[in-house]
N, C-alpha and C positions, 0 to 999 in steps of 0.2 A: 183045184181049190182045196180038196182034202189034204193033199200033200203039204202045201204051203201053210195050211191052217195048223198043222202039227209042227212042222219044222221052221216056219217063218219064211219071209221073203216074198209075200204077196205084194202086188202093186200098191194096194192101199197101205201096206206096212211101210213101204219106202216113202209114200206121200206123208204119212204121219211123222216119220223120222225127220224128213226134210222140214216140216213145219216146226218140229221140236228144236231142230238146230237153228232155224231162223229166230225162234223165240229166245233161245239162249244168247244168240248174237245181239238181239235187240235189248235183252236184259243187261248185258255187259255195257253196251253203248249207253243205255239210259242211266246206268249207275256211275259211269266214269266220264263221259263226254262233258256234262255240265261243269265238273270240277277242272277239266282241262281248259275250258273256256274261262272260268272264274277261279283261277289258281289260288287267289287269296282267301277263298271261302272253304278250302279243304279242312275238315275238322281234324283235331289232334288225333294221332294214331294211338294215344293212350286211353281214350275215352270210349264209352259205349256208343256215342254218336257216330263213331267211325267203324267200330268192330261189329256191331249188330247188323248194319246193312251189308258189310262184307260177308259175314257168316250167312246171312240170308241169301246172298247171291250164290255162295258155295252150296248151300243146302238145296237151292232150286236146281242147280246143275246136277248134283248127285241124285236128286229125286227123279228127274227126267231120265238120266242115264241108267238108273237102276230098273226103271220100267222097261226101257229098251232091251236091257241085258237079260231080264228075267221072264219076259212075257213072249219070247220067241218072235221078236220083230225081224231079227237077222238070222241068217243061216250060219251057225257055228257049232262046233262040237265041244261039250263041256269036259275036256280032258284034264284040265288043271284045276287045282283047288280054288284058285282065285276066280274061276268061272262058275263056281258052285252056286246052286240056288240059294243056299243059306247065306252066302256072302251078299248077293245082290237083292234077292227077294225079302230077306229078313233084316240084315244089318244095315245095308246101304239105303234101302227104301224106307226102313222104319226109323231108327235113331238118327241116322245121318241125312235122311231125306225129309219126308213129311213131318216127322216128329220135331226135327230141328227147325224146320220152317215155321211150324206153329209155335214152337217155344220162343222164337225170336219175337213174334208178334205179341205173345202173352207177356214177355219181359217188357216190351215197350208200353203196353197197356197198364202193366203193374207200376211202371215209373210214373205214368200220367196220374194214376189213382193216388199214389202217395204224395206226389208233389202238389196236386191241385185240390185234392179232397182232404188229406191229412195235413197238408201245408208243411211238410218236412221232407228231407231227402230220404229215399228208400233205405230201410235198415240193412238191406242185403245188396251188395254191389252186383252189377249185372254179370260179371265174370264168375260169380258164385251162384247167383240165382238161376242162370241158364242151365248149368249142369244139373242142378237140383231138380228143376222141372222136367228135365229130360230123363230122369231116372226110371220112371215107369216104362218108357220105350226100351231102355237098355235091359230092364228086368224081363220084359215081354220077349225081346229078341233072344235073350239068353235061354228062357224057358222053351221057346220054339226050337232053338238050336239043339237043346238037350233031348227033347221029345221026338224031333225029326218027323213031323207030320207031312212034309212035302213029298210029292211023287216026282217022277223023272221030268215032268213038264213044269215043275215049280208051282203046282197047284196044291192048295190045302184041302184037307178033309172038311166036310160040311160043318161039323161041330166046333172046328177051330175058327171058322170065319166069324162067328158071332162075337167072341171076345175081341178079335182084331178090329171089327167094325165099331164096337163099343169104345175101344181105346181112341180111335179116330174121332168119334163123336164127343168123347169126354173133353178133348183139347179144344174143340170148337165151342163147347159149352162154357169152359173156363174163360175163353176169350170174350164170349158174350157177357159173362158175369162181370168181369172187370170193366167192360165198356158200359154196361148198364149202371155201374156204380158211379160213373163220371158223367152221366147223361145230363145232369143239372148244371154243369159248369159251362159258362158262356166263353168258350175258347175264342181267342182273337184270330187264330190262324186256321180255323175250320178243321182242327184235328179230329174232333168228335164226329163231325159230318163225314169226313173222309174215312174214318174208322168204321162207322156204321155202313157206309156204302161198300167198303171193302168186305165187311163181314157178310152182308146180304149177297153180294155177287159171289164171294168165295164159298159161302154155305150152299148156294145153288150149284156151283161147280163141283163142290165136294159131294153133294147128293148125287149128281150125275156120275161122278167118278166112282163113288162107292157102288152104285148100281151096276156100272160096267165091270167093276172089280168082282162083284158077286157073280154076275153072269159068266165072266171069264173063268172063275174058279169052279163053279158048280157044273155048268153045262159044257164040259170039255169034250163031249162026244158029238156036238153039233158044229160042223165045220164053219158054216156061214156065220153063226153066232160068235164063234171064237174070233174070226177075222174082224167082224163089226165091233165087238166089245173091246178088243185091244186097240183098235183104231180110235174109238171114242175115249178109251182110257188115257191114251197119250195126248190126244188133242185137248181134253179138258184139263189135264195136268199142266200142259204148256201154257194155257190161258191163265190157269190158277196162279202160277208163279209170277206172271207179269202183273196180275191184279194185286197180289200180296205185296210186291215191291212198290207198287204205285201208291199204296196207302201212305198218308202223311206220317212222318216220324217225329212230329213236334219239334222241328228245328226251324224257327221263324225265318232266320236269314237264309237258310238253305232252301226253304220252301219258296223263296222268291226266284230261285234259279230254275228256269224251265226252258227247254228247247223249243217249246211252242210259242214263246213270247219273243217277238222281234225287237221290242224296245229294250234298252239297256237295263241293268240291274237297278231297281228303284231305290232300295234302301241300302246304305253302306254301314249303318250302325244299328244296334238294337234299339236305341232310343228313337230313331227315325221309324223303324219298323213298328214300334209300339205307339207312335203318334205323340211322343212327349213334346210339349211346346218348345220350339226353337232348338230342338236337339241337333247338335253339330253345326248350328248356324252361327254366323258372326255378323251382326247387323252393321252395315257400313256407317249408319248415322247414329251409332251408340254414343252416348255422352262421354266426353273425355274425362278421365279421372287421374288426378295426380297421385302417383305411387310413392309412398314413403317407405324406404327400406327398414325403418324402425318398427313398422307395423307388424303384427303377427303374420306369419306366412299363411296360416289357414284362412285368415281374413282376406289377405291379398288374392288368394287363389279363387275367391268368390267372384272376382272381376274376370269376365270372359276373355278380354283382350290380354290381360296380364297372364292368365292361365295358358293361353295359346302360346305366348312368348316363352314362358317358363317350360312348357311342355316340349317345345322345339329344342330348347337348350338341353333338357333332360334326355331327349331322344338322341341328340348328338353325342351325349356322354354314354350312350347305351345303358341308361338307367331310368328310362321313362315309365317303367311299370307302375311305380307308386303314383305318379301324376295321372296316368291313364285311369288307375283305380279310383283316385279321388274324383275325377271327372265323371265316371260312370255312376259312382255312389251319389254324386251331386245330381245327376239326371234322375236317379231313383227317387231322390227326395222331392222331385216335382210331381210324382204320381200320388194322387190323394190316397189317404189311408183306406177310404171306403171303396177303393178299386183294387181288391186283392188279386184278381187274375193278372192284371198288368204288372203289379208289384212282384208277383211270383215269377213271371217271365223274366223280368229284369234281374231279380235276385239270383235266379238260377243261372242266368247268363254270366253274372259277375262271379259267382262261385266257380263255374266251369272254366272261366277265363283266367281268374286270378288266385283263387283260394286252394283248389285241389292240388295236391302234390303232383308236380310234373306238368302243370297247366301251361298253356302257351305263353302267358305273361305272369307266371307265379310271382307273387309279392313276398318280400322278406318279413314275415311276421312270426311270432313265437308259436310253438306247437300247441300250447294251451288255448290261445285265441283262435287258432285255425280249427281245432277240434270243437270249440264252442260254436263256431259258425256251422261246421259240417253236421253237428248233432242237434242243432236248434229244433225246437218243437213248433216254431212259428216263422216261416219264411217271409211273412209280411211285416214282421216287427220293425218299427222305424229306427231302432237303435242297434240293429243286428251287426252293422259294420263299424260302429263307433270306436270300439277298442282297437280294431285293426287300423283305423285311420289315425288314432292317437299315436300308435307305435310308428307308423310310416311317416307321420308328420315330424316326429323327433328325428328320424333318419334324414329326412329331406332338409331340415333346419341345420343339421350337423354337417351334411355333405354338399348337397346340390346348391342350397341357398347361398352359402358363402361364396362359391365360385360364380354364381349367376350374376351377382351385383357388379362384378368386374369384367363380365363377358361382353362380347359384341352384341349379344342378343338383347341385353338390357339397354345398351346404348342405342340400338336401333329402335327399341320399344319407346324410349324417351323421345327420340326424334319424331317418331310417328305420332305420339301423343301430343307433342308440341304443334305439329302441323294440323292435327284435328282440332286442337284448342283454338288456334288462330282462325281456322275456317269457321268455327262456331261464332267467334267474336265478330267476324265480318258479317255473318248473317244477322246478328243482333243489331249492328249499327245501321242496317238498312230499314229498321222498324220491326215491331213485333208482328208476327203473323201466327194466328192460332189455328191455321188450317191443319187437318189431320196429318199432312205430310211433315210439317215442321214440328208439330207437337209430339210426334213420335221420337224426337231427339231426346226429350226429357222423360220418356216412359221406359220403365224397366222391361226387359224382354222376358221376364218371368212372371206370368200372371198370378202365381201362387206366392209371390215374394212377401207381401204384407201379411198374409195369413200365417205363413211359417214364422215370420219374424215376431209376430205378437205371441205366438205359442212358445217360441224358443228363446224369449228374451232373458229368461232366468238361467239359461245354459251358456256354455262357452260357444263361441262362434263356429267351432268345428264339430259341434255335436248336433247342430240343426242346419240343414241345407235347404235353400230355396229351390 
């Protein structure tokens, strides 16, 4: 026992390492398999929604590996510089391990705070905020590297343990602070509940981990305590990384992807995920409307059947981004002004998908209007996307609309409208029936239509959407 306590390789050490390897494999599977199943839901590689979880997985791996390499779990001789205690116990375990793991969670809580409390996009992008919040760990690692307080077993002197533990506690406290600042927000996708659960579990694990860390550092003369503490150290760290990754990351469509659910993906659009009335649906018994090409395009696009036909034509021309943008802003207009949380979800989704440079379906708007949207002080403002819609409407009128009227898509649309119109006339010749089934033919599929129309009657039709 005494020999393996010093040099590593105890049976319990191999059990702990095996559990850590299993946790890493489970972490990789948990982070990648859902996207292999639902390939169309993979977030853009240019946004924080993709890179923060990736960095978190990397930080989890380096954190566990650094513990194995620095706390004598395995028998090996530290002959090379890259096996040095200061590489694994200081740099990898600190800035690249626990520090980076906590910084990712703080960055996500920081985003939630600014978006839902301040109602604006964060003033600092994640790729800048993350290195900034990691600076104390880098400074601490540099100081330890210069002072060289570690002994040959990678253990610190007692008076160095206090500031190291305080640094760990500081980052947990900052995460709790940001989470407490958003506790009053009624999140639709349980981000706050998941975040609090993650913090409580993680704080408990960190408490156990820090206790094991202190015991391992201070009492290096007690063999059984060394073996037990480092076993507990790695086990709690392994569970910690899984819990941290399992916390919701505030991505509503992605949060629907779960390997525990046997049913298919329930929501295909953000509108459906937010419960927007008739989002993405096309009622089969919708009243037939005669389309006049001389009418303004923005008015015609308010008709769901015409919009579907025009969208199919635009997609066939590889120019459907503007129409998709119009449709999602149209869905945003259905959310009441007094429901800011749902409006923020939808607005942020539209910005990430269409407005940010390099977005998956980036629309062609001027730099000034793009910056006005990105720097808005109110993500719930009803006119936030109006200027962008005006520019895109001019582009669609100049390019897509002229070609659409002579396309097979319009011809097919007129034929289908004619068939529906004839079908309605046949129903009326059999006598009037005011049952709920037939009365739905004359009802709009937008319950907020009249309310918005009365408020926006003094504006252009493309400035107010039902």
